[in-house]
VEXZA-983875 format. One record per residue (C-alpha): residue number from 1; residue in one letter; x, y, z. Coordinates in pm, whole numbers, always signed. Example, Ala and Ser with C-alpha at 12.3 -4.5 7.8 and 13.67 -1.06 7.14 Angstrom:
BEGIN
<r><nr>1</nr><rest>a</rest><x>+1230</x><y>-450</y><z>+780</z></r>
<r><nr>2</nr><rest>s</rest><x>+1367</x><y>-106</y><z>+714</z></r>
! end
This chain:
BEGIN
<r><nr>1</nr><rest>m</rest><x>+0</x><y>+0</y><z>+0</z></r>
<r><nr>2</nr><rest>i</rest><x>+120</x><y>+349</y><z>-86</z></r>
<r><nr>3</nr><rest>a</rest><x>+70</x><y>+643</y><z>+151</z></r>
<r><nr>4</nr><rest>i</rest><x>-1</x><y>+969</y><z>-29</z></r>
<r><nr>5</nr><rest>g</rest><x>-31</x><y>+1319</y><z>+108</z></r>
<r><nr>6</nr><rest>c</rest><x>-2</x><y>+1681</y><z>+8</z></r>
<r><nr>7</nr><rest>d</rest><x>-61</x><y>+2039</y><z>+103</z></r>
<r><nr>8</nr><rest>h</rest><x>-293</x><y>+2274</y><z>-85</z></r>
<r><nr>9</nr><rest>g</rest><x>-28</x><y>+2338</y><z>-352</z></r>
<r><nr>10</nr><rest>g</rest><x>-6</x><y>+1968</y><z>-431</z></r>
<r><nr>11</nr><rest>y</rest><x>-374</x><y>+1882</y><z>-409</z></r>
<r><nr>12</nr><rest>l</rest><x>-454</x><y>+1877</y><z>-783</z></r>
<r><nr>13</nr><rest>l</rest><x>-146</x><y>+1668</y><z>-867</z></r>
<r><nr>14</nr><rest>k</rest><x>-230</x><y>+1430</y><z>-583</z></r>
<r><nr>15</nr><rest>q</rest><x>-573</x><y>+1379</y><z>-742</z></r>
<r><nr>16</nr><rest>e</rest><x>-406</x><y>+1290</y><z>-1074</z></r>
<r><nr>17</nr><rest>i</rest><x>-182</x><y>+1036</y><z>-900</z></r>
<r><nr>18</nr><rest>i</rest><x>-479</x><y>+884</y><z>-716</z></r>
<r><nr>19</nr><rest>k</rest><x>-663</x><y>+850</y><z>-1049</z></r>
<r><nr>20</nr><rest>y</rest><x>-354</x><y>+673</y><z>-1187</z></r>
<r><nr>21</nr><rest>f</rest><x>-343</x><y>+440</y><z>-884</z></r>
<r><nr>22</nr><rest>e</rest><x>-707</x><y>+350</y><z>-933</z></r>
<r><nr>23</nr><rest>e</rest><x>-658</x><y>+282</y><z>-1305</z></r>
<r><nr>24</nr><rest>k</rest><x>-355</x><y>+61</y><z>-1231</z></r>
<r><nr>25</nr><rest>g</rest><x>-510</x><y>-117</y><z>-931</z></r>
<r><nr>26</nr><rest>i</rest><x>-245</x><y>+19</y><z>-692</z></r>
<r><nr>27</nr><rest>s</rest><x>-367</x><y>+26</y><z>-333</z></r>
<r><nr>28</nr><rest>y</rest><x>-317</x><y>+354</y><z>-150</z></r>
<r><nr>29</nr><rest>q</rest><x>-420</x><y>+549</y><z>+154</z></r>
<r><nr>30</nr><rest>d</rest><x>-487</x><y>+921</y><z>+119</z></r>
<r><nr>31</nr><rest>f</rest><x>-365</x><y>+1116</y><z>+422</z></r>
<r><nr>32</nr><rest>g</rest><x>-488</x><y>+1454</y><z>+293</z></r>
<r><nr>33</nr><rest>c</rest><x>-519</x><y>+1735</y><z>+241</z></r>
<r><nr>34</nr><rest>y</rest><x>-858</x><y>+1709</y><z>+77</z></r>
<r><nr>35</nr><rest>d</rest><x>-901</x><y>+2045</y><z>-101</z></r>
<r><nr>36</nr><rest>e</rest><x>-711</x><y>+2356</y><z>-205</z></r>
<r><nr>37</nr><rest>q</rest><x>-761</x><y>+2547</y><z>+121</z></r>
<r><nr>38</nr><rest>s</rest><x>-430</x><y>+2660</y><z>+270</z></r>
<r><nr>39</nr><rest>v</rest><x>-281</x><y>+2408</y><z>+515</z></r>
<r><nr>40</nr><rest>d</rest><x>+55</x><y>+2344</y><z>+680</z></r>
<r><nr>41</nr><rest>y</rest><x>+256</x><y>+2084</y><z>+484</z></r>
<r><nr>42</nr><rest>p</rest><x>+450</x><y>+1944</y><z>+785</z></r>
<r><nr>43</nr><rest>l</rest><x>+128</x><y>+1792</y><z>+920</z></r>
<r><nr>44</nr><rest>y</rest><x>+78</x><y>+1584</y><z>+605</z></r>
<r><nr>45</nr><rest>a</rest><x>+445</x><y>+1496</y><z>+574</z></r>
<r><nr>46</nr><rest>r</rest><x>+428</x><y>+1355</y><z>+928</z></r>
<r><nr>47</nr><rest>k</rest><x>+114</x><y>+1150</y><z>+857</z></r>
<r><nr>48</nr><rest>v</rest><x>+267</x><y>+986</y><z>+549</z></r>
<r><nr>49</nr><rest>a</rest><x>+606</x><y>+936</y><z>+715</z></r>
<r><nr>50</nr><rest>d</rest><x>+448</x><y>+777</y><z>+1022</z></r>
<r><nr>51</nr><rest>a</rest><x>+248</x><y>+539</y><z>+801</z></r>
<r><nr>52</nr><rest>v</rest><x>+567</x><y>+429</y><z>+622</z></r>
<r><nr>53</nr><rest>v</rest><x>+779</x><y>+393</y><z>+936</z></r>
<r><nr>54</nr><rest>s</rest><x>+506</x><y>+192</y><z>+1112</z></r>
<r><nr>55</nr><rest>k</rest><x>+482</x><y>-38</y><z>+805</z></r>
<r><nr>56</nr><rest>q</rest><x>+114</x><y>+52</y><z>+763</z></r>
<r><nr>57</nr><rest>c</rest><x>+223</x><y>+150</y><z>+411</z></r>
<r><nr>58</nr><rest>d</rest><x>+516</x><y>+28</y><z>+200</z></r>
<r><nr>59</nr><rest>k</rest><x>+618</x><y>+362</y><z>+51</z></r>
<r><nr>60</nr><rest>g</rest><x>+499</x><y>+720</y><z>+52</z></r>
<r><nr>61</nr><rest>i</rest><x>+442</x><y>+1002</y><z>-193</z></r>
<r><nr>62</nr><rest>l</rest><x>+431</x><y>+1365</y><z>-84</z></r>
<r><nr>63</nr><rest>i</rest><x>+349</x><y>+1672</y><z>-291</z></r>
<r><nr>64</nr><rest>c</rest><x>+365</x><y>+2044</y><z>-219</z></r>
<r><nr>65</nr><rest>g</rest><x>+429</x><y>+2341</y><z>-446</z></r>
<r><nr>66</nr><rest>t</rest><x>+801</x><y>+2279</y><z>-484</z></r>
<r><nr>67</nr><rest>g</rest><x>+844</x><y>+1948</y><z>-300</z></r>
<r><nr>68</nr><rest>i</rest><x>+1116</x><y>+2106</y><z>-88</z></r>
<r><nr>69</nr><rest>g</rest><x>+935</x><y>+2184</y><z>+236</z></r>
<r><nr>70</nr><rest>i</rest><x>+739</x><y>+1862</y><z>+248</z></r>
<r><nr>71</nr><rest>s</rest><x>+1053</x><y>+1653</y><z>+187</z></r>
<r><nr>72</nr><rest>i</rest><x>+1244</x><y>+1837</y><z>+460</z></r>
<r><nr>73</nr><rest>a</rest><x>+955</x><y>+1776</y><z>+702</z></r>
<r><nr>74</nr><rest>a</rest><x>+932</x><y>+1406</y><z>+614</z></r>
<r><nr>75</nr><rest>n</rest><x>+1306</x><y>+1357</y><z>+662</z></r>
<r><nr>76</nr><rest>k</rest><x>+1274</x><y>+1470</y><z>+1024</z></r>
<r><nr>77</nr><rest>v</rest><x>+1101</x><y>+1138</y><z>+1098</z></r>
<r><nr>78</nr><rest>q</rest><x>+1347</x><y>+866</y><z>+1203</z></r>
<r><nr>79</nr><rest>g</rest><x>+1358</x><y>+593</y><z>+940</z></r>
<r><nr>80</nr><rest>i</rest><x>+1240</x><y>+807</y><z>+650</z></r>
<r><nr>81</nr><rest>r</rest><x>+1452</x><y>+863</y><z>+345</z></r>
<r><nr>82</nr><rest>a</rest><x>+1247</x><y>+1109</y><z>+141</z></r>
<r><nr>83</nr><rest>a</rest><x>+1386</x><y>+1208</y><z>-197</z></r>
<r><nr>84</nr><rest>l</rest><x>+1278</x><y>+1511</y><z>-394</z></r>
<r><nr>85</nr><rest>c</rest><x>+1265</x><y>+1399</y><z>-756</z></r>
<r><nr>86</nr><rest>h</rest><x>+1163</x><y>+1593</y><z>-1065</z></r>
<r><nr>87</nr><rest>d</rest><x>+1293</x><y>+1345</y><z>-1321</z></r>
<r><nr>88</nr><rest>c</rest><x>+1287</x><y>+969</y><z>-1373</z></r>
<r><nr>89</nr><rest>f</rest><x>+1664</x><y>+926</y><z>-1346</z></r>
<r><nr>90</nr><rest>s</rest><x>+1663</x><y>+1067</y><z>-992</z></r>
<r><nr>91</nr><rest>a</rest><x>+1364</x><y>+852</y><z>-894</z></r>
<r><nr>92</nr><rest>e</rest><x>+1541</x><y>+541</y><z>-1021</z></r>
<r><nr>93</nr><rest>a</rest><x>+1875</x><y>+631</y><z>-863</z></r>
<r><nr>94</nr><rest>t</rest><x>+1730</x><y>+710</y><z>-521</z></r>
<r><nr>95</nr><rest>r</rest><x>+1554</x><y>+375</y><z>-506</z></r>
<r><nr>96</nr><rest>e</rest><x>+1860</x><y>+182</y><z>-629</z></r>
<r><nr>97</nr><rest>h</rest><x>+2121</x><y>+365</y><z>-419</z></r>
<r><nr>98</nr><rest>n</rest><x>+1938</x><y>+516</y><z>-119</z></r>
<r><nr>99</nr><rest>d</rest><x>+1645</x><y>+276</y><z>-78</z></r>
<r><nr>100</nr><rest>a</rest><x>+1431</x><y>+590</y><z>-50</z></r>
<r><nr>101</nr><rest>n</rest><x>+1092</x><y>+511</y><z>+100</z></r>
<r><nr>102</nr><rest>v</rest><x>+920</x><y>+842</y><z>+27</z></r>
<r><nr>103</nr><rest>l</rest><x>+903</x><y>+1029</y><z>-303</z></r>
<r><nr>104</nr><rest>a</rest><x>+850</x><y>+1405</y><z>-287</z></r>
<r><nr>105</nr><rest>m</rest><x>+752</x><y>+1619</y><z>-585</z></r>
<r><nr>106</nr><rest>g</rest><x>+662</x><y>+1978</y><z>-654</z></r>
<r><nr>107</nr><rest>a</rest><x>+331</x><y>+2035</y><z>-831</z></r>
<r><nr>108</nr><rest>r</rest><x>+454</x><y>+2375</y><z>-950</z></r>
<r><nr>109</nr><rest>v</rest><x>+768</x><y>+2214</y><z>-1092</z></r>
<r><nr>110</nr><rest>v</rest><x>+648</x><y>+1904</y><z>-1281</z></r>
<r><nr>111</nr><rest>g</rest><x>+338</x><y>+1848</y><z>-1488</z></r>
<r><nr>112</nr><rest>a</rest><x>+103</x><y>+1557</y><z>-1435</z></r>
<r><nr>113</nr><rest>g</rest><x>+239</x><y>+1348</y><z>-1724</z></r>
<r><nr>114</nr><rest>l</rest><x>+597</x><y>+1358</y><z>-1601</z></r>
<r><nr>115</nr><rest>a</rest><x>+488</x><y>+1316</y><z>-1239</z></r>
<r><nr>116</nr><rest>l</rest><x>+312</x><y>+990</y><z>-1324</z></r>
<r><nr>117</nr><rest>k</rest><x>+626</x><y>+860</y><z>-1497</z></r>
<r><nr>118</nr><rest>i</rest><x>+832</x><y>+955</y><z>-1190</z></r>
<r><nr>119</nr><rest>v</rest><x>+584</x><y>+778</y><z>-960</z></r>
<r><nr>120</nr><rest>d</rest><x>+591</x><y>+469</y><z>-1180</z></r>
<r><nr>121</nr><rest>t</rest><x>+972</x><y>+466</y><z>-1183</z></r>
<r><nr>122</nr><rest>f</rest><x>+993</x><y>+515</y><z>-807</z></r>
<r><nr>123</nr><rest>l</rest><x>+743</x><y>+239</y><z>-729</z></r>
<r><nr>124</nr><rest>n</rest><x>+890</x><y>-12</y><z>-974</z></r>
<r><nr>125</nr><rest>t</rest><x>+1262</x><y>+27</y><z>-901</z></r>
<r><nr>126</nr><rest>e</rest><x>+1415</x><y>-201</y><z>-641</z></r>
<r><nr>127</nr><rest>f</rest><x>+1701</x><y>-125</y><z>-405</z></r>
<r><nr>128</nr><rest>s</rest><x>+2028</x><y>-260</y><z>-547</z></r>
<r><nr>129</nr><rest>n</rest><x>+2124</x><y>-431</y><z>-218</z></r>
<r><nr>130</nr><rest>d</rest><x>+2485</x><y>-340</y><z>-292</z></r>
<r><nr>131</nr><rest>e</rest><x>+2703</x><y>-344</y><z>+20</z></r>
<r><nr>132</nr><rest>r</rest><x>+2840</x><y>+7</y><z>-34</z></r>
<r><nr>133</nr><rest>h</rest><x>+2487</x><y>+146</y><z>-57</z></r>
<r><nr>134</nr><rest>k</rest><x>+2384</x><y>-46</y><z>+254</z></r>
<r><nr>135</nr><rest>r</rest><x>+2685</x><y>+100</y><z>+435</z></r>
<r><nr>136</nr><rest>r</rest><x>+2594</x><y>+453</y><z>+330</z></r>
<r><nr>137</nr><rest>i</rest><x>+2232</x><y>+412</y><z>+438</z></r>
<r><nr>138</nr><rest>h</rest><x>+2356</x><y>+288</y><z>+774</z></r>
<r><nr>139</nr><rest>l</rest><x>+2570</x><y>+601</y><z>+802</z></r>
<r><nr>140</nr><rest>i</rest><x>+2270</x><y>+821</y><z>+720</z></r>
<r><nr>141</nr><rest>e</rest><x>+2057</x><y>+650</y><z>+982</z></r>
<r><nr>142</nr><rest>g</rest><x>+2336</x><y>+696</y><z>+1236</z></r>
! end
């Protein structure tokens, strides 16, 4: 199951991703927000991050205007490795090398078509399991 959340700036893109999940039969849980009224992105970053850390969900997707604030907030949660990705190469690399468990995107940075390709890449790329990458993740987690 995929946890998904956003602030008001990411709401419309989140709806596009949810539509994609439903078309592809991908199970998800929507942690809000639920409209375009102004909200505080750290609240939604925390909800998604907590769902991933607790294993309620396998991975998470977070969206705000730029993706920056919501990724910073998610990375404050122990055990989260949120990666801000605006291209497929970065989404693939962060899964292979960093075993990222949360994808962050900026709705004002990427369009829906590219965002769906990034989501697909992120969800379908496995961690390489390479020892040097494991060592580096261990160093990140401290």
